[in-house]
LODRENNU-814972 format. One record per residue (C-alpha): residue number from 1; residue in one letter; x, y, z. Coordinates in Angstrom, 2 decimals. Last residue first. Example, Ala and Ser with C-alpha at 12.3 -4.5 7.8 and 13.67 -1.06 7.14 Angstrom:
% residues 2
<rec><n>2</n><res>S</res><x>13.67</x><y>-1.06</y><z>7.14</z></rec>
<rec><n>1</n><res>A</res><x>12.30</x><y>-4.50</y><z>7.80</z></rec>
END
This chain:
% residues 165
<rec><n>165</n><res>H</res><x>155.31</x><y>67.59</y><z>83.24</z></rec>
<rec><n>164</n><res>K</res><x>152.23</x><y>66.01</y><z>81.66</z></rec>
<rec><n>163</n><res>R</res><x>149.23</x><y>68.29</y><z>82.04</z></rec>
<rec><n>162</n><res>F</res><x>145.98</x><y>67.21</y><z>83.71</z></rec>
<rec><n>161</n><res>A</res><x>146.75</x><y>68.55</y><z>87.18</z></rec>
<rec><n>160</n><res>D</res><x>147.87</x><y>71.84</y><z>85.64</z></rec>
<rec><n>159</n><res>L</res><x>144.22</x><y>72.37</y><z>84.67</z></rec>
<rec><n>158</n><res>S</res><x>143.66</x><y>73.40</y><z>88.24</z></rec>
<rec><n>157</n><res>I</res><x>140.37</x><y>72.52</y><z>89.89</z></rec>
<rec><n>156</n><res>V</res><x>139.34</x><y>74.73</y><z>92.77</z></rec>
<rec><n>155</n><res>K</res><x>138.73</x><y>72.92</y><z>96.06</z></rec>
<rec><n>154</n><res>D</res><x>142.33</x><y>72.65</y><z>97.18</z></rec>
<rec><n>153</n><res>A</res><x>142.04</x><y>73.68</y><z>100.84</z></rec>
<rec><n>152</n><res>D</res><x>141.27</x><y>70.13</y><z>101.98</z></rec>
<rec><n>151</n><res>S</res><x>144.78</x><y>69.10</y><z>101.03</z></rec>
<rec><n>150</n><res>V</res><x>146.67</x><y>67.12</y><z>98.38</z></rec>
<rec><n>149</n><res>K</res><x>143.98</x><y>64.64</y><z>97.35</z></rec>
<rec><n>148</n><res>P</res><x>145.41</x><y>61.86</y><z>95.23</z></rec>
<rec><n>147</n><res>Q</res><x>145.35</x><y>62.32</y><z>91.45</z></rec>
<rec><n>146</n><res>P</res><x>142.72</x><y>62.39</y><z>88.71</z></rec>
<rec><n>145</n><res>E</res><x>140.85</x><y>65.28</y><z>90.35</z></rec>
<rec><n>144</n><res>Y</res><x>137.16</x><y>65.33</y><z>89.43</z></rec>
<rec><n>143</n><res>E</res><x>135.14</x><y>63.30</y><z>91.90</z></rec>
<rec><n>142</n><res>E</res><x>137.42</x><y>63.45</y><z>94.95</z></rec>
<rec><n>141</n><res>E</res><x>138.09</x><y>67.13</y><z>94.38</z></rec>
<rec><n>140</n><res>F</res><x>134.47</x><y>68.15</y><z>94.13</z></rec>
<rec><n>139</n><res>S</res><x>133.25</x><y>66.12</y><z>97.09</z></rec>
<rec><n>138</n><res>A</res><x>132.94</x><y>69.01</y><z>99.51</z></rec>
<rec><n>137</n><res>I</res><x>131.68</x><y>71.48</y><z>96.90</z></rec>
<rec><n>136</n><res>S</res><x>128.03</x><y>71.50</y><z>97.98</z></rec>
<rec><n>135</n><res>A</res><x>129.00</x><y>71.77</y><z>101.63</z></rec>
<rec><n>134</n><res>D</res><x>130.61</x><y>75.18</y><z>101.15</z></rec>
<rec><n>133</n><res>D</res><x>133.25</x><y>75.35</y><z>103.87</z></rec>
<rec><n>132</n><res>E</res><x>136.17</x><y>75.25</y><z>101.42</z></rec>
<rec><n>131</n><res>I</res><x>134.62</x><y>77.90</y><z>99.20</z></rec>
<rec><n>130</n><res>L</res><x>135.98</x><y>81.10</y><z>100.68</z></rec>
<rec><n>129</n><res>E</res><x>139.31</x><y>79.64</y><z>101.77</z></rec>
<rec><n>128</n><res>R</res><x>139.93</x><y>78.28</y><z>98.29</z></rec>
<rec><n>127</n><res>I</res><x>139.09</x><y>81.67</y><z>96.76</z></rec>
<rec><n>126</n><res>E</res><x>141.62</x><y>83.37</y><z>99.02</z></rec>
<rec><n>125</n><res>R</res><x>144.48</x><y>80.94</y><z>98.49</z></rec>
<rec><n>124</n><res>H</res><x>144.40</x><y>81.27</y><z>94.71</z></rec>
<rec><n>123</n><res>S</res><x>147.71</x><y>83.04</y><z>94.23</z></rec>
<rec><n>122</n><res>D</res><x>150.20</x><y>80.36</y><z>93.26</z></rec>
<rec><n>121</n><res>P</res><x>148.88</x><y>79.80</y><z>89.74</z></rec>
<rec><n>120</n><res>R</res><x>149.21</x><y>83.46</y><z>88.74</z></rec>
<rec><n>119</n><res>T</res><x>148.37</x><y>83.83</y><z>85.05</z></rec>
<rec><n>118</n><res>H</res><x>147.68</x><y>80.13</y><z>84.53</z></rec>
<rec><n>117</n><res>F</res><x>143.97</x><y>80.51</y><z>85.27</z></rec>
<rec><n>116</n><res>Q</res><x>141.88</x><y>78.86</y><z>87.91</z></rec>
<rec><n>115</n><res>V</res><x>138.72</x><y>76.93</y><z>87.27</z></rec>
<rec><n>114</n><res>G</res><x>135.77</x><y>75.96</y><z>89.42</z></rec>
<rec><n>113</n><res>F</res><x>132.57</x><y>73.96</y><z>89.19</z></rec>
<rec><n>112</n><res>R</res><x>130.83</x><y>72.18</y><z>92.05</z></rec>
<rec><n>111</n><res>V</res><x>127.35</x><y>73.00</y><z>90.72</z></rec>
<rec><n>110</n><res>S</res><x>126.32</x><y>75.40</y><z>93.49</z></rec>
<rec><n>109</n><res>P</res><x>130.02</x><y>76.16</y><z>94.09</z></rec>
<rec><n>108</n><res>D</res><x>130.24</x><y>78.31</y><z>90.94</z></rec>
<rec><n>107</n><res>A</res><x>133.92</x><y>79.18</y><z>90.70</z></rec>
<rec><n>106</n><res>F</res><x>136.17</x><y>81.54</y><z>88.76</z></rec>
<rec><n>105</n><res>A</res><x>139.89</x><y>82.16</y><z>89.25</z></rec>
<rec><n>104</n><res>T</res><x>142.64</x><y>84.58</y><z>88.15</z></rec>
<rec><n>103</n><res>V</res><x>140.56</x><y>87.22</y><z>86.36</z></rec>
<rec><n>102</n><res>A</res><x>142.79</x><y>90.12</y><z>85.19</z></rec>
<rec><n>101</n><res>E</res><x>142.44</x><y>89.09</y><z>81.51</z></rec>
<rec><n>100</n><res>F</res><x>138.66</x><y>89.45</y><z>81.84</z></rec>
<rec><n>99</n><res>P</res><x>139.03</x><y>93.13</y><z>82.66</z></rec>
<rec><n>98</n><res>I</res><x>137.37</x><y>94.08</y><z>85.96</z></rec>
<rec><n>97</n><res>V</res><x>135.52</x><y>97.35</y><z>86.54</z></rec>
<rec><n>96</n><res>L</res><x>134.21</x><y>97.63</y><z>90.10</z></rec>
<rec><n>95</n><res>K</res><x>131.58</x><y>100.10</y><z>91.30</z></rec>
<rec><n>94</n><res>E</res><x>131.28</x><y>100.41</y><z>95.06</z></rec>
<rec><n>93</n><res>P</res><x>128.19</x><y>100.77</y><z>97.24</z></rec>
<rec><n>92</n><res>I</res><x>129.04</x><y>101.31</y><z>100.93</z></rec>
<rec><n>91</n><res>N</res><x>127.07</x><y>99.08</y><z>103.31</z></rec>
<rec><n>90</n><res>N</res><x>130.29</x><y>97.53</y><z>104.64</z></rec>
<rec><n>89</n><res>F</res><x>131.23</x><y>96.70</y><z>101.03</z></rec>
<rec><n>88</n><res>S</res><x>128.24</x><y>96.69</y><z>98.67</z></rec>
<rec><n>87</n><res>L</res><x>128.75</x><y>95.60</y><z>95.09</z></rec>
<rec><n>86</n><res>M</res><x>128.14</x><y>97.39</y><z>91.80</z></rec>
<rec><n>85</n><res>L</res><x>129.14</x><y>95.71</y><z>88.57</z></rec>
<rec><n>84</n><res>S</res><x>131.55</x><y>95.92</y><z>85.68</z></rec>
<rec><n>83</n><res>F</res><x>132.77</x><y>93.47</y><z>83.07</z></rec>
<rec><n>82</n><res>H</res><x>135.79</x><y>93.60</y><z>80.80</z></rec>
<rec><n>81</n><res>Q</res><x>137.21</x><y>93.03</y><z>77.29</z></rec>
<rec><n>80</n><res>S</res><x>134.10</x><y>92.42</y><z>75.15</z></rec>
<rec><n>79</n><res>A</res><x>131.65</x><y>94.14</y><z>77.49</z></rec>
<rec><n>78</n><res>V</res><x>129.51</x><y>92.73</y><z>80.31</z></rec>
<rec><n>77</n><res>E</res><x>127.42</x><y>94.99</y><z>82.52</z></rec>
<rec><n>76</n><res>L</res><x>126.19</x><y>93.98</y><z>85.98</z></rec>
<rec><n>75</n><res>D</res><x>124.24</x><y>96.93</y><z>87.36</z></rec>
<rec><n>74</n><res>W</res><x>123.54</x><y>95.20</y><z>90.68</z></rec>
<rec><n>73</n><res>Y</res><x>125.07</x><y>92.96</y><z>93.31</z></rec>
<rec><n>72</n><res>Q</res><x>123.74</x><y>91.82</y><z>96.65</z></rec>
<rec><n>71</n><res>H</res><x>122.39</x><y>88.31</y><z>96.33</z></rec>
<rec><n>70</n><res>Q</res><x>125.07</x><y>86.25</y><z>94.59</z></rec>
<rec><n>69</n><res>V</res><x>128.17</x><y>87.52</y><z>92.84</z></rec>
<rec><n>68</n><res>V</res><x>130.94</x><y>87.00</y><z>95.38</z></rec>
<rec><n>67</n><res>I</res><x>134.16</x><y>88.96</y><z>94.92</z></rec>
<rec><n>66</n><res>T</res><x>137.70</x><y>87.72</y><z>95.42</z></rec>
<rec><n>65</n><res>M</res><x>140.58</x><y>90.19</y><z>95.54</z></rec>
<rec><n>64</n><res>E</res><x>144.22</x><y>89.95</y><z>94.58</z></rec>
<rec><n>63</n><res>E</res><x>147.32</x><y>92.08</y><z>94.95</z></rec>
<rec><n>62</n><res>P</res><x>146.76</x><y>95.26</y><z>97.03</z></rec>
<rec><n>61</n><res>Y</res><x>143.39</x><y>94.19</y><z>98.49</z></rec>
<rec><n>60</n><res>R</res><x>142.69</x><y>96.58</y><z>101.40</z></rec>
<rec><n>59</n><res>E</res><x>144.53</x><y>99.48</y><z>99.75</z></rec>
<rec><n>58</n><res>R</res><x>142.82</x><y>98.82</y><z>96.41</z></rec>
<rec><n>57</n><res>L</res><x>139.48</x><y>98.62</y><z>98.20</z></rec>
<rec><n>56</n><res>Q</res><x>139.97</x><y>101.99</y><z>99.90</z></rec>
<rec><n>55</n><res>P</res><x>141.33</x><y>103.63</y><z>96.72</z></rec>
<rec><n>54</n><res>S</res><x>138.09</x><y>102.63</y><z>94.93</z></rec>
<rec><n>53</n><res>L</res><x>138.52</x><y>100.03</y><z>92.26</z></rec>
<rec><n>52</n><res>R</res><x>138.98</x><y>100.08</y><z>88.47</z></rec>
<rec><n>51</n><res>V</res><x>141.07</x><y>97.28</y><z>86.98</z></rec>
<rec><n>50</n><res>A</res><x>142.66</x><y>98.31</y><z>83.66</z></rec>
<rec><n>49</n><res>S</res><x>146.26</x><y>98.41</y><z>84.92</z></rec>
<rec><n>48</n><res>H</res><x>146.10</x><y>94.98</y><z>86.55</z></rec>
<rec><n>47</n><res>N</res><x>147.32</x><y>95.25</y><z>90.14</z></rec>
<rec><n>46</n><res>T</res><x>143.94</x><y>94.14</y><z>91.54</z></rec>
<rec><n>45</n><res>N</res><x>144.48</x><y>90.65</y><z>90.08</z></rec>
<rec><n>44</n><res>F</res><x>141.14</x><y>88.90</y><z>90.06</z></rec>
<rec><n>43</n><res>S</res><x>139.18</x><y>86.28</y><z>91.94</z></rec>
<rec><n>42</n><res>I</res><x>135.56</x><y>85.58</y><z>91.00</z></rec>
<rec><n>41</n><res>Y</res><x>133.32</x><y>83.56</y><z>93.28</z></rec>
<rec><n>40</n><res>F</res><x>130.01</x><y>82.97</y><z>91.56</z></rec>
<rec><n>39</n><res>H</res><x>126.49</x><y>82.08</y><z>92.57</z></rec>
<rec><n>38</n><res>H</res><x>123.99</x><y>79.60</y><z>91.15</z></rec>
<rec><n>37</n><res>N</res><x>121.25</x><y>78.48</y><z>93.54</z></rec>
<rec><n>36</n><res>G</res><x>118.42</x><y>78.87</y><z>91.02</z></rec>
<rec><n>35</n><res>D</res><x>119.32</x><y>80.97</y><z>87.98</z></rec>
<rec><n>34</n><res>L</res><x>121.17</x><y>84.22</y><z>88.47</z></rec>
<rec><n>33</n><res>G</res><x>119.78</x><y>87.06</y><z>86.38</z></rec>
<rec><n>32</n><res>E</res><x>118.56</x><y>86.63</y><z>82.79</z></rec>
<rec><n>31</n><res>H</res><x>120.33</x><y>89.34</y><z>80.76</z></rec>
<rec><n>30</n><res>Q</res><x>123.36</x><y>90.09</y><z>82.97</z></rec>
<rec><n>29</n><res>T</res><x>123.55</x><y>86.45</y><z>84.06</z></rec>
<rec><n>28</n><res>Q</res><x>123.77</x><y>85.35</y><z>80.42</z></rec>
<rec><n>27</n><res>R</res><x>126.54</x><y>87.92</y><z>79.90</z></rec>
<rec><n>26</n><res>L</res><x>128.29</x><y>86.67</y><z>83.04</z></rec>
<rec><n>25</n><res>I</res><x>128.21</x><y>83.07</y><z>81.80</z></rec>
<rec><n>24</n><res>R</res><x>129.42</x><y>84.12</y><z>78.33</z></rec>
<rec><n>23</n><res>Q</res><x>132.28</x><y>86.18</y><z>79.76</z></rec>
<rec><n>22</n><res>V</res><x>133.30</x><y>83.30</y><z>82.04</z></rec>
<rec><n>21</n><res>M</res><x>133.31</x><y>80.96</y><z>79.00</z></rec>
<rec><n>20</n><res>A</res><x>135.41</x><y>83.46</y><z>77.01</z></rec>
<rec><n>19</n><res>R</res><x>137.82</x><y>83.52</y><z>79.97</z></rec>
<rec><n>18</n><res>L</res><x>137.98</x><y>79.71</y><z>79.76</z></rec>
<rec><n>17</n><res>A</res><x>138.83</x><y>79.81</y><z>76.07</z></rec>
<rec><n>16</n><res>E</res><x>141.51</x><y>82.47</y><z>76.55</z></rec>
<rec><n>15</n><res>D</res><x>142.99</x><y>80.56</y><z>79.50</z></rec>
<rec><n>14</n><res>V</res><x>143.11</x><y>77.35</y><z>77.45</z></rec>
<rec><n>13</n><res>L</res><x>144.88</x><y>79.14</y><z>74.59</z></rec>
<rec><n>12</n><res>L</res><x>147.39</x><y>80.71</y><z>76.99</z></rec>
<rec><n>11</n><res>P</res><x>148.13</x><y>77.36</y><z>78.67</z></rec>
<rec><n>10</n><res>Y</res><x>148.45</x><y>75.72</y><z>75.22</z></rec>
<rec><n>9</n><res>N</res><x>151.03</x><y>78.13</y><z>73.82</z></rec>
<rec><n>8</n><res>Y</res><x>151.42</x><y>76.41</y><z>70.50</z></rec>
<rec><n>7</n><res>S</res><x>154.88</x><y>76.46</y><z>68.93</z></rec>
<rec><n>6</n><res>S</res><x>155.46</x><y>73.01</y><z>70.34</z></rec>
<rec><n>5</n><res>E</res><x>158.72</x><y>71.20</y><z>70.90</z></rec>
<rec><n>4</n><res>H</res><x>158.87</x><y>67.45</y><z>70.37</z></rec>
<rec><n>3</n><res>H</res><x>159.19</x><y>67.64</y><z>66.55</z></rec>
<rec><n>2</n><res>T</res><x>162.36</x><y>69.61</y><z>66.96</z></rec>
<rec><n>1</n><res>M</res><x>162.44</x><y>73.34</y><z>66.35</z></rec>
END
């Protein structure tokens, strides 16, 4: 190994740290509820072997799904490797079990915060569409991206923007 190569997998280490942050935020929400205007968009890979969804939801979202944790959720439980909650889809309550390693993006538009993970960097279309009309996130990219704006759809920060290629 030359001195230029690295044995550190920085994208993996960053993802692990950010997933721990998501776990901590959800654990705080479990114990204290959502504070103020906070709400979360969480995208996850529905193909992950440990994801638990109803057959109807799996059929509707065969690759990735984005959930909104805001007004109508209940029974949020956070464990070391996953979280679970009940959400209503067309007035039908559904329990979802989502391992943290299946999470592909997390955003809290109320404070203009969003991250996406390296697992599937090309698959965050859905979360961008959900938050692009949120007025509170309109200036997110201009304030935090260190490069010219690519498109209005890119409202979730990608750590790839900070890496040297």
